[in-house]
N, C-alpha and C positions, 0 to 999 in steps of 0.2 A: 553537618546538616542532616536532618532526617530525609531519607531518600525513598520513603514508602509511599506507594499509591494505594490508598485505602478504598476498597470497593464495599460501600455500605448498603446492604440488602435490607428490604423491609420486612422480610420473613426469613425464618431460620434456614429454609432450604432455598438455595439460589435457583432463580428460574432462567435467567439469561447467564449462560456460562461465559467466563472470561478466561482466555488461554493465550499463550504467546503465538504469534504468527509463524506458521510453518514455511519451510522453503518451497515445498512442493505446490505446483499448480497443475490442474488437469490438462490444460492446453499445452504446457510445457512437457509434460509426459508423452504427449502425442506427437511432438516434433521428431523428425528422423534421428534415431539413436539418442533421443533426449538431448539433442546438442544444445538446446537453449540454456540448459544447466551449466554450460561452460561460461556463461556470461556472469562473472563475479558481481558486478554492480547490480544486476537484476536479482541475484540470489540474496544479496544483502538487503535490498529494498523489500523483497518478500518477507523478510524476518524482522523488519523494523516496527515494533510496536506489539500490541495485544489486540486480538479480535473478539468480538462479542458474537455468540452463536445464537441462531433463532431456536427458541424452545420448543416450537411446533411447526408443522407445515401450514403454510397459508398462501393465499393468492391475492393479487391486487389488480384491479381493472380500472383504466381510465378511458372515458368516453370522448375526451378531447374538450370537455367544457371547463368553465373557469370556476365553478362553484365547488366547495368541499364535498358535496354529495356527488359529484361527478367521478370521484374516485371511490370505488367499492371494494371492500375487503372481505374475504370469506375465509374462515379458519377451517382447516380440514380435520381437526379434532378439538375436543374441549379445551378452551384456553383459561388460564387463571385470570387474565384480564384483557381488556381490549387495548392491546399495546400498539396496534397499527391503524392508522387512519388517514383520510384525506384532509387533514386539519387545516391546512392554509389555502386550499384551492389551488387553481392554475396548474393542476396536474402534478402537485407535490404530495409525495408519500411520506408520511411521518411516522417514525418509530419511536416508542417511549420505553426505554428500558426501566427495570424495576430497582434501580440502584442510584446512589449518589457517589460521586467520585470525590475523594479528598486528596489534595496534593500539598507538599510543604509550602510555606510562604514564598510568594514570588514566582511559583511555578504554575503555569497554565496547562491545560490539556488540549492538544490539537487532535480533533476528531475528523475522520475522513473515511472514505471507502477503502476497501481491502486493496493493497498494492498489487498491480499487474493481474487483477482479477476481473476480467471484462464481463459485464452483463448487458444483455440486450434490452432495449426499451427504456432503461432508467439510467440516470447519471447521478452519482453520489454528490451532495453538497457539503463542503468541507467547512469547519468552523474552529476557532480558537476560543476555549472556555476558560475563565478564571476560576478554576476549581479549588483554589486554596481558601476561598472565603464563601463560595456559593452553597447555601443550605438547602438546595432543592435539586430536582433532577433536570436534565437537559434532554432535548430531542435529537434525533439524527434524522436527516431527510434526503430523499431521492427526488429528483425531477424526472417526470416522464418525458422522453424525448418525442414520442408519438403515441397516439391511442393504441391500446392493446392490453394484454393480461401477461403478468409475470408471476411465477410461482417460486417461492422460497421453501426449500426442504428443511425438515428438522435437522438441526446441527449445522446448517449452512451458515457461513459467516454473514453477518449483517453490516457490520462496520468495524473500524479499528481505531486505535488511539495511541498517543505517545505523549510524554511530558516535554514541555518546552519552556525555558526560562524567559520570562518577560524581560524585554529590553536587550536581549542577547543579539538579535539581528541588528539592532541600531548601532552596535559597536563597529559594524562594518560598512565600508562604502566601496562603490565600484571605481576603479582607476583604469585608464586607457593608455595604451602605448603601442608602438609598432614592434613586432616580434624581432626585427633585425636589431633593435636596441638592446636585446638580450642575447648576447652571442652564444652563450652555453645552451640555452633553451632552443635557439634557432638551429644550431648545429645538431642538437639531439633530434629535432623535428625532421631535418633533411635526411638523416640517417634512417629514421623510422619511415618516412615517406618512400624512400628507395626500397626498403625491405617490404613495405606494404605493396608496392607495384609488382615486385617480384612474386609475392604471395598470391596476388590477384591473377597474375599470369599462370601460375601453377593451377589455380582453380579453373581457369579458362582452358587449360590443356588436360583437364579431368585428372590431374594428379593429386586427388584427394582421398580421404578416408571413405572407402566404399560403403561402410556401414551407415554413416551419417549423410553422405553426400556433401560433406564440408571438410575443409582443412583449417586448422587453427595455428596461429603463431604462439599465443600463450604469453606474450610479453607482459600483459597486465596481470594475469592470474599468478604468474611467477615473481612479479615485482622486479622486472629486469629492464634496464636501460642498455641499449644496444652498444653504446660507447663506454659504459662503465660496469657492466655486469649487474648482478643483483644489488638492489638498494637495501639499506640496513633494516627498514621497516617495511616488510612486504604488506600488500593490501589485505585488509580484513576480509575474511571469507565467510564468517559465521557470526551471528549475534545470539548469545545465550541469555534469555530472559527468565526470570523467576515467574512462577505461576501465581 
């Protein structure tokens, strides 16, 4: 099956650049000793999908009103198009990229904010779009959480996306049980719980890494079960996406 995601621009020179999501986040760089990068699930989530960058610097202001005109947008340099607006009212900021996405048959595009990339004042509204047949552009929207002004810098990520097969989630269902019914998992949990308590005691006694102010067990990052050693398939630590 074709696995290409085609980004179809309306002009020869792309305005909104699309690139794989990076691991790095500014707030993670600022943690003591950059200890947050030791969290493998966080790193993998950071890299899941592609991000769309702002072509220029702009600011948006919401005065708290419910009408589209209550969101004002000002471009800080000449813009090729009016790609940002208060289109829907109610403090919703709408971004209109200059491309159409085309995915293989049966594959939708999940569009969302940038993972682990907190923004003040606005919250990203997510959507799943059937881009295998859609012949026109989509919008990405933020909801202001309170009146105020936000500035997006040139090159700052606006939103992200990744493909998702329609009907995939429906193949799964939630089942419920008591952990004591699975003796293997229960025994592994008790071993981990004991090791975790010892680890927390070590932190409380200040026996930790002086550079970061933290100590780490590293069971997840090394793919280790305490009663069985390393598992055959260690956890994925990196996603390498094509541009």
